[in-house]
N, C-alpha and C positions, 0 to 999 in steps of 0.2 A: 448855643450858637455863638460863633466868634464875634468879638466886639465890632469888627469891620462890617460884618454882615448885619448886625443889629442896627448900625447906623444907616446902612442902605435900606433895610426893611422899613425903618421909620420914614426915610426920605421918600420912598416909593409909595408908602401908605398915604402920606400927605399929598403927593401929586395925584394919586388916584381919587382921593376925596375931593380935591380941588377941581378935578375934571367931571365930577358928578357921580362917581361910583359910590356905592354904599354897601357895607358888609359888616358882619360881626367881627370881634377880635380874631386874629389869625396867629396861631402858634406854630413857629417854624422849628424843625429839628433837623440836624444833620445826622445821617445814618450811614453805616458802612454798606458796601454792596450786598453782603450776605443778608443783613437785616432788611435792606430794600427789597430783595427777592422774596423774603418771607412776607413782608407787608403787601407786596403786589399779589402774592398767592392768596392772601386773606382779603383781597379787595380793599386794601388800605387800612384795615383794622388790626391792632396788635394781638387780638385774641378772637378766635372763632371755635366753634364746636369741632371735636376731633373727627376727621374723615380723610380717607386716603387721597381724594382728589386734590385737597390742598397741598399735600406732600408732593404729589405728582407735578402740580403747577410750580411749586417752589423749585423743584429740581430743574424744570424747563427754564425758568427765569434765571437761575444761577448759571446754567450752562450757556445760555445765550450771552450773558455778560462775560463769562470766562473766556469764550472763544471769539469775542469781539464782534458778535453778530448783531449787537444792539445794546442799548443801555437805557435805563429809566432815569431821566433827569429829575423827576419829581413825582410825588403822589399827593393828592389833596382829597380830603374827606369832608363830605357835606354834614358837618356837625356844628354845634355852637359850644365853645369856640371852634372855628375851623382848624382842623389838624393838617399840617403840611410838612412833608418830609423832603429834604434836600439830600442828594447823593454826595457823600464825601468824595473828594477827588475831582469834582468839577472845577473848572477854572473860575476865578472870581466873577468874571463877566457872565459866565453861564449861570451862576447862582443868582446874580442880579436879575437876569432875564427870567429865570424860573420864579423868583419872588413876585415880579410884576405880573407874570402869567397867573400865579396863584391868586393875587388880589382880584383879578378879573373873574376867575372861577368863583371866588367867594361872593362877588357881586351877583353873578348869574344865579348861584344857588339861592341867595336871599330874595331875589326879585323876580325870577321867572316863575310864572304861575304854575307850571308843571310840578314845581317843588314845594308849592304851598302846603299840601297836606303831609309832606314828608317829615317824620319825627327827627328832631335835632339832637336827641340824646342817644343815638345809636351806638356810641362807644360803650355806654353802660348796658344797652340792650343786648349787644353782641356778647358781652361778657356774661350776662345772665343766661343767654341761650347756651353758651359753652358750658356753664356750670350745670344747667339743667340736663344737658345730654350726658355730661360726665357722671352725674349722680344716677341717671337712668342706667348707664352702663354698669355701674357698681351694683345696682339692684337687680337688673335683669340680664346681665351678661353682655360683654362687649360685642360678641359675635352677633347675637340676635338684634341688638340695636344697630350695628353697622349694616346688617342685611336690610333692616327696615329703612335706614337712611338711604341706602342705594335705591330702593323702590320709590321713596318719597322724592328724591332728587330727580328721578326720571320724569316727574310730573311738575317740576318747579315752574315751568312756563305755562301751565294750565291755570292761569289766574286771569282775572279781569283787570287790566291795568288802569281802567277808567273808574273802577269802583270807589277809590277814595274821594273822587270829585262829585259823585252823584248820589242824591237821595231820591230813590225811586218813588214816584207818586203813589204807587200801590202798596208801598211799605209804610204803614201808619206809624206815627211817632208813639213809642211805648212810654207809659208812665214810669217815672223813676222808681226804683225799689230801694228805699232807704236802708233796709236791712242787709242788702248785698254789699260786699266789699269790692272796691275797685282793684283789680289785679290784672296781671298780664294774661293774655288769652290762654296760654298753655297751662296756667295754674287754675283756670276757672273751674274745671271739673272737681278739683280738690277743695277749693275754698267756698265756692258757690254751686253746689250740685244742682242740676236742673230740677224744677218742680215736677211732680207727677202730672202727666198730661190729663186734662179732664176727659171724662167719658162723653161719648156722643149724646146729645140731648135726646135724640130719637133713634131707636134701633133701626139699623139699615140705612142711616144717613150716609150719603155718598162722601168718601174721603176727599180732602182737598188735594189737588194735583201737587206733586213733589218733583221738582221745584215748582213754585207757582207760576214761573215764567222761565223761558230758556235762559241759561246762565253760562258764562265763560269761566266762572270761578269754581272750577272743579275741586281745587284744593280746599277752599273754604267749605264747600258742600260736604266733602268727605270728612273733614275735621268735625263737622257738626252731626253727620248722619251715618257714617260708616260704622259697622259693628267692630270697633277697635277698642283696645285697652286705653285707659286715660293717658298713659305715657306716650302711646302711639299718636293719639290725637294732638297731644302737646307738640310732638315733633312736626306734624303736619302744619300746625299753626306757626311754628318757628320758620319753616321753609317758606310758607306763604308770606309772612311778615317781611322776611329778608328779600324775597322776590319783588314785593311791592316797593320796597325801599330803593332797590337798584333800577326799577323800571324807568323812572324819569331820566336817569342818566343815559340809558340806552336810547331813549326817544329824543334826546337833544345832543347827541354826540357831535354832530357837524356844527350846529349853531354854537354850542358851548365852547368847543375848541376854537372855532373861528373868532368868537368874542374875545377869548383869552389872548389869542395871537394878535388880534387887532390892537388890544390895549397894551400888551407888553411892548409892542412896537412904538406906540404913541407915548407911553410913559417913560421908556428908557432912553430912546434915541437922543433927546435933548441933553441928557446928562453925561453923554459919553465923550471921551477924548477921541481924537482922530484914530489913534491906534486901536482903541476899543471898538470904534465904529467898523473897522475892517473885520475884526473877529466877529462882531455882531452880524455882519453881512454873511459871513461863512455859516454861522449857526442858523440864520434865517433861511439861507438857501437850502440847507439840509432839511429843515423843518417843512418847507414849502415845495419840496421837490415833486415834480410831476411824475410820480411812480405809482402805478396802479390807482387804487381808490384811496386818496389821501384826505381825510376829513378836515385836517388843519388847513390845507390849501383851499379846498372847496368852500369851507365856511368863511375863511378870511377874504377870499376874492369876492364872494357874494356880498359880504357886509360892505366891502369897499365899493362895490357896484351900487348897493342901496344908497350909501352916503352920497355918491356922485350923482345918482339919478335925482334924489330929492334936493340936492343942492342946485342942480341945473333945471329943475322943473320937469323932468322926464317922467311924468305920471299924470293921471287924470284922463278924462274923456278925449280931450283934444289930442293928447299924445297917443293914446291907444288907437285912435282912428287913422293914424299915419301908416303908410306902407313901411316895410322893414328898412329899406334904404334910407328913408327920411328920418326914421327914429334914431339912427346912428348919428345923425348930424344935428338933431333937434336940441335947442338950448333956450331955456327961459329961467334965468337965475332967480331962485327964491330963497336959497340958503337954509333949507329945512332938513339937511342931511343928518345932523347930530340928533335932532328931535326924533326923526324916524328910526334911527339906530336904537335908541332907548325903548321906543315902542316895540320894535322887533324883539329886542332882548326880553321884554316883559311877557308878551302874549303868544309868541310862536314856539312851536317845536319843529323838529326837522321836516316832517311831512308837509305842513302848510308853508314853511319857509322855502323849501325847494319848489313846491307847486307854484307859488306866486312869483318868485324871483329868479328861478332858473329858466331864463328865456332864450329864444334864438339869438337876440342881440348880445346877451352875455356870452353865449357859446362862441359866436363869431368874434367878438372883441378879444376874447382870451384864447382864441385858436383851439377851442375844444373840438371844433369840427370845421370843415371847409364849406364854402357856399354850395358846392355840388352835393354835400351830404345833408343839407337842410331838410329834405323830405323825410329823412330817417330820424330827425330830432325828437319828435313827439313819441315815437316808438321807444327810443332809447330812454327818454325821460320817464315814461310809464314803467319801464323795466326797473329803473332805479327806485322809483317810488314804491313799487311792489316789494322790492328787496328790503326796504326799510319798514314796511307795514308790519306791525306786531313784532318788531325786532327781527323780522325774517322768519318767524315761526308760523306754522299754519294756524288758522283760527278754528278752534273746535268749541262747540257749545253742548251743554247737557240739555236734552229735551225732556226726558222722562226718567225717573228713578224707579218706576214700577211698570216698565213696559210689558204689555200683555198680561198685566196683573200677576206677574211672576217675580217681581222684585229685581228685574233686570235693568241695567243702565242703557239708555238709548242716547247716543251721541251723534252729532252731525258736524262734518267738516264743511266749512263755508268755502266751497271751491271757487277759485277766481282765476282759473286757467292753468294752475300749476298743481300737478298731482303730488300726493303724499309719497314719501319714501316708505314703501310698504313694509320693508323689514323693520325699520325703526318704529313705524306706527303699530305693527303687531306686537313688538316688545313692550310698548307703552300700554297697549290694551291688556297684555298679560299681567302687568303690574297692577293695573286698575282692577282686574278680576280678582287678584290676590287680596287687595285691600277691601273691595266691596263684598267679596264672598259669593257673588252671583254672576251669571254671564253678563258680558258687556258687548254691545253692538255699536258699530260706527258706520254711518252712511257717508259715502264719498263718491268720487268719480274716477274711474280708471278707463283709459282708452276712449274717452268721450262718452262713456255710458255710466249710468248709476251702478254702484257696487257697494257691497257690504263686507266689512271685516268683523270678525267675531273672536272673542276669547271666552272660554268656558262652555 
């Protein structure tokens, strides 16, 4: 990185820490547009396992930049140290803005509870995953491994994003096994083969249900129980591990980008010359443009709203009891805005953030709707929250892996008013059938009535 940018990176880091942000070391690199397109296709990582979808995304990113349809100003990766990439060719002010933005992202990654279980060594993990898949291709043929990857990636959203945070009470703690080596999940079958299951104590004893309780973690279940080769189970574990890594980022997109936008504004503006302030205003206007669904704009405005409300005492039972018109004029200065912002940063994800703070008062103040549209506010808010639930994917759980005592998978779509895309659902069921080797049934709702989809 150029000497001028290193000076600014240090100045912005010092300002961020003085304002109360905390983060691990941040490594900045300037990269050319071609390299930035490659990194974006790989989710910010320099190395991923070989698959055609990464190449397709790279070509899309490259053409978007080439034809002036958009540009990636920065990429930041949730690792320790944090890896951040700056696009060569940006103006000096744009690079300063991006660095301030990155420090706020780094603070969010370190302090938001959704990222607490996330591994911070994913640069190494992604490289290990790539090496594993490449070795598997050498041993079993590139075509067969690619075909299996296609099937596995069609199921990458069939995980339980809450699994890393929960220890189920019915899952007893297992005694440690000193003789077993700690290895990555996809190497487990090779290094620590499973012990031979004990025979039933009494002949005719009823088998335990499988799974013992309904589960959304179909990828984890298949990796453990499907009749697959060890290398295939290893690939399923890789897809699952990476999906769980990216899940918190999808669940905090609005809040995370709003937090970074709030802080790059606060950190950078006092350091600018009048000429730079004009350029900053232009960049900020583009970033916060009211076009479609803009997570930067919505997150930033909501955080500003939270700060103002808690500074002016617009919270609590007294405030909540007021009619809407009086809430807009209510003021009881208490100066707790900054404290509330850091609490929101720590404990919220997008869904509770919007549920609590996206209010009719906010919508009226920022002209998101007119007074005559107020009766439709709750309906529109519910639609937005539903769109964000489970990252927009339908929630499906596994009820029984031995349905009808025939070894069939019984799945249930947790219907909440939106029907499945039947064509896509059928394709996923076909891939599940190929992996499981037995028929797969899915209970859902079509046309307001219970319906069943089947593969096999």
